[in-house]
C-alpha positions in Angstrom: -10.0 -21.8 7.6 -6.9 -22.0 5.5 -3.7 -23.6 6.8 -1.4 -21.7 9.0 1.2 -20.6 6.8 5.2 -20.4 7.5 6.6 -17.1 7.7 10.4 -16.2 6.1 11.9 -13.0 5.8 14.5 -12.1 3.1 16.5 -9.0 3.2 18.0 -7.3 -0.1 20.5 -4.5 0.0 23.7 -3.0 -0.6 25.3 -2.9 3.1 28.3 -0.9 2.0 28.5 2.7 2.8 31.0 5.3 1.8 33.2 7.2 4.5 30.5 9.4 6.2 27.6 7.8 4.9 24.4 7.7 7.0 21.4 6.2 5.2 21.0 2.6 4.9 18.3 1.1 2.5 16.8 -2.5 2.4 13.9 -4.3 0.9 12.3 -6.6 3.5 10.5 -9.5 1.5 7.9 -11.2 3.9 6.7 -14.3 2.4 3.8 -16.6 3.8 3.7 -19.8 2.5 2.1 -23.4 2.9 4.3 -25.5 5.1 6.2 -28.0 3.1 7.1 -31.0 5.5 9.5 -30.5 8.4 9.4 -28.1 11.1 8.5 -24.3 10.6 11.0 -21.9 11.3 8.5 -20.3 13.7 4.9 -21.6 14.2 2.2 -18.8 13.8 -0.1 -18.6 16.9 -3.5 -20.8 16.3 -6.0 -19.1 13.8 -8.5 -16.9 15.8 -12.0 -16.1 14.5 -13.2 -14.0 11.5 -15.7 -11.4 11.3 -17.0 -9.6 8.2 -19.1 -6.5 7.7 -20.7 -5.8 4.0 -21.4 -2.1 3.7 -23.6 -1.2 0.4 -24.2 2.3 -0.6 -28.0 2.9 -1.0 -28.0 6.5 -1.4 -30.5 8.0 -4.0 -27.8 7.8 -7.0 -27.6 4.2 -6.7 -30.8 4.0 -8.6 -29.6 6.0 -11.4 -29.3 3.7 -13.3 -31.1 1.3 -11.3 -28.7 -1.4 -12.5 -26.2 -0.3 -9.9 -28.5 -1.0 -7.0 -29.3 -4.4 -8.4 -26.1 -5.4 -9.1 -24.7 -4.2 -5.6 -27.5 -6.4 -4.1 -26.5 -9.5 -6.1 -22.9 -8.6 -5.1 -23.8 -8.5 -1.4 -25.5 -11.8 -1.6 -22.8 -13.4 -3.1 -20.3 -12.1 -0.5 -22.6 -13.6 2.1 -22.6 -17.0 0.3 -18.8 -17.0 0.1 -18.5 -16.5 4.1 -17.4 -19.8 5.8 -19.6 -21.5 8.3 -19.0 -19.8 11.8 -17.8 -16.4 10.4 -19.7 -13.7 12.2 -21.2 -11.2 9.8 -23.4 -8.3 9.2 -24.8 -6.2 6.4 -25.0 -2.8 6.5 -26.6 0.0 4.1 -25.2 3.3 3.9 -27.1 6.8 3.2 -26.8 9.8 5.1 -26.8 7.6 8.2 -25.9 3.8 8.5 -28.7 1.2 8.7 -28.5 -2.4 9.8 -29.9 -4.9 6.6 -29.1 -7.8 8.6 -29.4 -8.8 11.3 -32.1 -6.1 12.4 -30.1 -5.3 15.5 -26.6 -4.0 15.8 -24.7 -7.0 16.0 -22.7 -9.7 14.3 -24.3 -13.3 13.8 -22.6 -16.7 12.7 -22.9 -17.6 9.2 -24.8 -20.6 8.5 -27.2 -21.7 5.8 -30.2 -19.8 7.8 -28.4 -16.6 8.3 -27.4 -16.6 4.9 -30.7 -17.1 3.6 -32.2 -14.4 5.6 -29.3 -12.0 4.9 -30.0 -12.3 1.2 -33.3 -12.0 1.6 -33.0 -8.6 3.6 -30.6 -7.3 0.7 -33.3 -8.2 -2.0 -35.3 -5.7 -0.2 -32.9 -2.7 -0.3 -34.2 0.6 -1.9 -32.0 3.8 -2.7 -32.8 7.0 -1.0 -30.7 9.9 0.7 -27.1 11.0 0.6 -23.7 9.7 1.3 -21.8 9.9 4.9 -19.2 7.2 4.5 -18.0 8.3 8.2 -21.3 7.1 9.6 -21.0 3.8 7.8 -17.5 2.9 9.2 -18.6 4.0 12.7 -21.2 1.5 12.5 -18.8 -1.2 11.1 -16.3 -0.5 14.1 -19.1 -0.6 16.6 -20.2 -4.2 15.1 -16.6 -5.1 15.2 -16.1 -4.2 18.8 -13.3 -5.7 20.5 -13.2 -9.1 18.9 -10.0 -10.7 18.1 -9.0 -12.2 15.0 -9.6 -11.2 11.2 -11.6 -8.4 11.0 -12.7 -7.4 7.4 -15.1 -5.0 5.9 -16.2 -4.2 2.4 -17.2 -0.8 1.5 -18.9 0.1 -1.8 -19.9 3.8 -2.9 -21.0 5.7 -6.1 -20.4 8.9 -4.8 -18.6 11.5 -3.0 -18.6 11.9 0.7 -21.0 14.9 0.7 -23.3 14.7 3.9 -20.3 15.0 6.3 -17.3 17.3 6.6 -13.3 15.9 5.5 -12.9 16.5 9.3 -15.7 14.3 10.5 -14.3 11.5 8.0 -10.9 12.0 9.2 -12.0 11.5 13.0 -13.7 8.4 12.3 -10.6 6.9 10.6 -8.7 7.8 13.3 -10.9 5.9 15.5 -10.9 2.8 13.2 -7.2 2.7 12.3 -5.9 -0.6 13.4 -9.2 -2.2 14.5 -10.2 -3.6 11.1 -9.3 -3.8 7.4 -11.6 -2.2 4.7 -11.5 -2.9 1.0 -13.3 -0.1 -1.0 -15.1 -0.2 -4.4 -16.1 2.8 -6.3 -18.8 2.0 -9.0 -19.3 4.3 -11.8 -17.7 7.9 -12.6 -19.3 10.1 -10.0 -16.8 9.3 -6.8 -13.4 10.6 -5.8 -10.4 8.3 -5.9 -8.4 10.3 -3.5 -11.6 10.4 -1.0 -11.8 6.5 -1.1 -7.9 6.0 -1.4 -7.7 7.9 2.4 -10.1 5.4 3.7 -8.5 2.4 2.3 -5.1 3.4 3.2 -6.0 4.2 6.9 -7.6 0.9 7.1 -4.9 -1.2 5.1 -7.2 -2.4 2.6 -7.3 -1.9 -1.4 -9.2 0.7 -3.1 -10.7 -0.2 -6.8 -12.9 1.3 -9.7 -15.7 -0.8 -10.9 -16.4 0.4 -14.1 -19.8 -1.3 -14.9 -22.0 -2.8 -12.4 -22.0 -6.0 -14.0 -18.5 -6.5 -12.6 -19.3 -6.3 -9.0 -20.2 -9.6 -8.4 -17.1 -11.2 -9.4 -15.0 -8.3 -7.4 -17.2 -8.9 -4.0 -16.4 -12.6 -4.1 -12.8 -12.4 -5.0 -12.6 -9.7 -2.0 -14.4 -12.2 0.2 -12.5 -15.3 -0.8 -9.1 -13.3 0.1 -10.5 -12.2 3.4 -11.5 -15.8 4.3 -8.0 -17.0 3.2 -6.5 -14.7 5.9 -5.4 -16.9 8.9 -3.1 -14.8 11.0 -4.3 -11.5 12.6 -2.6 -8.5 13.5 0.9 -9.1 12.1 3.4 -6.4 12.7 7.1 -5.5 11.2 9.1 -5.0 14.4 12.1 -2.8 13.7 14.9 -2.5 16.4 17.8 -0.3 15.7 21.2 0.6 17.8 21.1 3.6 20.1 21.7 6.9 18.0 20.0 5.3 15.0 16.5 5.9 13.7 14.1 4.6 11.2 13.5 7.2 8.4 10.7 5.4 6.7 8.8 2.2 6.3 6.9 1.7 3.0 5.1 -1.5 1.9 6.0 -1.5 -2.1 4.6 -4.8 -3.2 1.8 -5.5 -3.9 1.2 -1.9 -3.7 2.8 1.3 -2.4 1.5 2.4 1.0 3.6 4.5 3.5 3.6 2.9 7.1 6.2 5.4 8.6 3.4 7.4 10.5 1.9 4.2 11.9 4.9 3.3 14.1 4.0 2.1 17.7 6.7 2.2 20.2 7.8 -0.8 21.9 11.0 0.3 23.6 13.0 3.3 23.1 15.2 1.6 20.1 12.0 -0.8 18.6 8.9 0.0 16.9 5.9 -2.1 15.4 4.6 -1.2 12.0 1.1 -2.8 11.5 0.7 -5.3 8.6 -2.7 -6.5 9.0 -4.0 -9.9 8.5 -2.0 -12.5 6.5 -2.9 -15.6 4.4 -0.5 -17.4 1.7 1.0 -14.4 0.1 4.2 -12.2 -0.3 4.9 -8.6 0.4 7.6 -6.5 0.1 8.8 -3.3 2.4 11.4 -0.6 1.8 13.2 0.3 5.2 15.4 3.4 5.4 17.7 3.8 8.5 20.0 6.8 9.5 23.2 5.8 11.3 25.8 8.1 12.5 28.7 7.6 10.3 31.3 5.0 11.3 34.9 4.1 10.7 36.0 2.4 7.5 35.8 -1.2 8.2 33.2 -1.2 10.8 30.3 -3.4 10.4 27.1 -3.4 12.5 23.2 -4.4 12.4 21.3 -1.6 11.5 18.1 -2.9 11.9 17.0 -6.1 13.8 13.8 -6.8 11.6 11.1 -9.4 13.6 7.8 -10.3 12.3 5.3 -10.6 15.2 1.8 -11.2 16.3 0.7 -10.4 19.8 0.9 -12.7 22.4 -1.9 -13.9 24.9 -2.6 -10.9 27.6 0.2 -10.1 29.7 2.8 -12.3 27.4 5.4 -11.1 25.1 4.5 -10.9 21.1 5.4 -13.9 19.1 8.2 -13.7 16.7 7.4 -15.6 13.4 10.6 -14.6 11.5 13.6 -12.5 11.8 16.1 -10.7 9.4 19.1 -8.5 9.5 20.1 -5.1 7.7 23.5 -4.6 7.7 26.0 -1.8 7.7 29.6 -1.6 6.7 31.7 1.4 5.9 34.3 1.3 3.0 36.7 3.3 1.0 36.2 1.0 -2.1 33.9 3.4 -4.2 32.9 0.4 -6.4 31.5 -1.2 -3.6 29.4 1.8 -1.8 28.2 3.3 -5.1 26.4 0.2 -6.2 22.8 0.7 -5.8 20.8 -2.8 -5.1 18.7 -3.6 -8.0 15.5 -4.3 -5.9 15.9 -1.2 -3.9 16.2 1.1 -7.0 13.3 -0.9 -8.5 11.0 -0.1 -5.8 12.3 3.5 -5.3 11.0 3.9 -9.0 7.8 2.4 -8.6 6.8 4.7 -5.6 7.8 7.7 -7.5 5.6 6.1 -10.4 2.7 6.3 -8.2 3.5 10.1 -7.1 4.1 11.0 -10.5 0.7 9.6 -11.9 -1.4 11.4 -8.9 0.3 14.6 -9.5 0.2 14.4 -13.3 -3.9 13.8 -13.1 -4.4 16.4 -10.4 -2.5 19.0 -12.4 -4.7 17.7 -15.8 -7.8 18.2 -13.6 -7.0 21.9 -12.8 -5.9 22.6 -16.5 -2.3 23.0 -15.7 -1.1 21.0 -18.6 2.5 21.9 -18.8 2.8 20.0 -15.2 0.7 17.5 -16.3 2.5 16.5 -19.4 6.0 16.7 -17.5 4.7 14.6 -14.7 2.6 11.8 -16.8 5.7 11.7 -19.2 8.0 10.7 -16.0 5.3 8.2 -15.0 5.8 6.8 -18.6 9.5 6.5 -18.2 9.1 4.9 -14.6 6.4 2.3 -15.8 8.5 1.3 -18.8 11.6 0.8 -16.9 9.9 -1.2 -14.3 8.0 -3.5 -16.7 4.8 -2.5 -15.2 2.7 -2.9 -18.3 -0.8 -2.8 -16.9 0.3 1.0 -15.6 1.9 1.4 -19.2 -1.4 0.4 -21.0 -3.6 2.8 -18.4 -1.1 5.6 -19.1 -1.6 5.0 -23.0 -5.4 6.1 -22.6 -4.5 9.6 -21.1 -1.4 10.5 -23.2 0.0 9.7 -26.5 3.5 8.4 -26.1 6.1 9.8 -28.2 9.1 8.4 -26.8 8.8 6.0 -23.8 12.5 6.3 -23.0 12.8 9.9 -22.7 8.9 10.3 -21.5 8.0 12.5 -24.2 4.3 12.6 -24.4 1.0 14.8 -25.7 -1.9 14.8 -23.1 -5.1 13.4 -25.2 -7.7 15.9 -25.7 -11.0 13.8 -25.1 -10.2 11.2 -22.4 -13.0 8.8 -20.9 -13.2 9.9 -17.4 -13.3 6.5 -16.3 -9.9 5.7 -18.0 -8.5 8.7 -15.6 -10.0 7.2 -12.4 -8.8 3.6 -13.3 -5.4 5.0 -13.9 -5.6 6.9 -10.5 -7.1 4.0 -8.6 -4.4 1.6 -9.6 -1.4 4.0 -9.8 -0.1 2.5 -6.3 -0.4 -0.9 -7.7 3.3 -2.5 -8.2 5.1 -5.0 -10.0 8.4 -6.9 -9.0 11.6 -6.9 -10.9 11.5 -8.8 -14.1 14.4 -11.1 -12.4 12.0 -11.7 -9.6 9.1 -12.7 -11.8 11.5 -14.9 -13.9 12.5 -16.7 -10.4 8.8 -16.8 -9.2 7.6 -18.3 -12.3 10.0 -21.1 -12.1 8.4 -22.0 -8.8 11.2 -20.8 -6.4 11.1 -18.6 -4.0 11.4 -15.0 -4.8 
């Protein structure tokens, strides 16, 4: 298991509000990095055990072409090989129902040379038949994880739509599983729905991705498993404590991808709530926090939010605080101060809008509303260009002809590869840091 990281919290904001101003915006950057000598500001708790469930779609469509199932089997075998010794794991096949591949009984077993060999042999015997019921697959994973503490991670691969259960059935399973494990989702080929799989990954704090060609599955599964094995602190939460009469309007993860956490708040006290962030290794993530306050008098200064990064303590004990920060508010009659928008707040506000513009534009295009599609995707071109999001800009250019990136003047392409549209949709929430941040980080300093 990787070394326990050291956590820091940094707040970027313009604290000055105009007379009568009520909203405070801030970017809270959380960094988990390797300890560099000296005492850590707050030591994370001892690492707990890890568990992994690999879910492979074995519906009938996985054999058309059969390269999909063969590649999925090989990818599952590589994921098993990537597990550390002692990590408890299982492999599940999914069709109309979930079935155990390894072990035969519905339980997790520790990874070692023998269990890895047996799991890979069992994977090699998979055959494709039946339909797709993703909720039943996730329910099986949830039952396998049980009430285990520590890092709980699943990989889910599918090539199709969730046709053999209702959206309500899937929603009920997601409600049950939320907060219990993290799930990274992958769709292979062009016959699955990005929005459907994004709903799963969003509820379970994972990622969603398109695998254009089955040959790419092995590397993708290895990368996802290595990332899971690199996590060392489970169940981290962002605790936001506000003064009386203040309230948190929203909390969004904005880096490395956009994810609205507002509705996930767990009340700790009347003025404090926890927003779950999942498991952490050595990495950095950014969050946009907005708080509404009653207007204050000119010159008044207060702490609008006390930010704490916490993990659960032992039963009956308080949560352990890993790092803290402050979001401030100060009312001023200096217009130059109060109207200045913090660069990082503006950048990430644009990135969140970019994700929405892409998804709305693609949905309009799908239903034949060319005017709305052109307007929304044109807006996306402007935002991607302003942010320096070169990956999204490149993907947008596969869907639209860009006449003028500054004004967002675009023309919809007539013949778009379906996979190009799906990839743009799947990656629409992926964000980049500001150019200034990247310059600092590339010099090896903290951003």
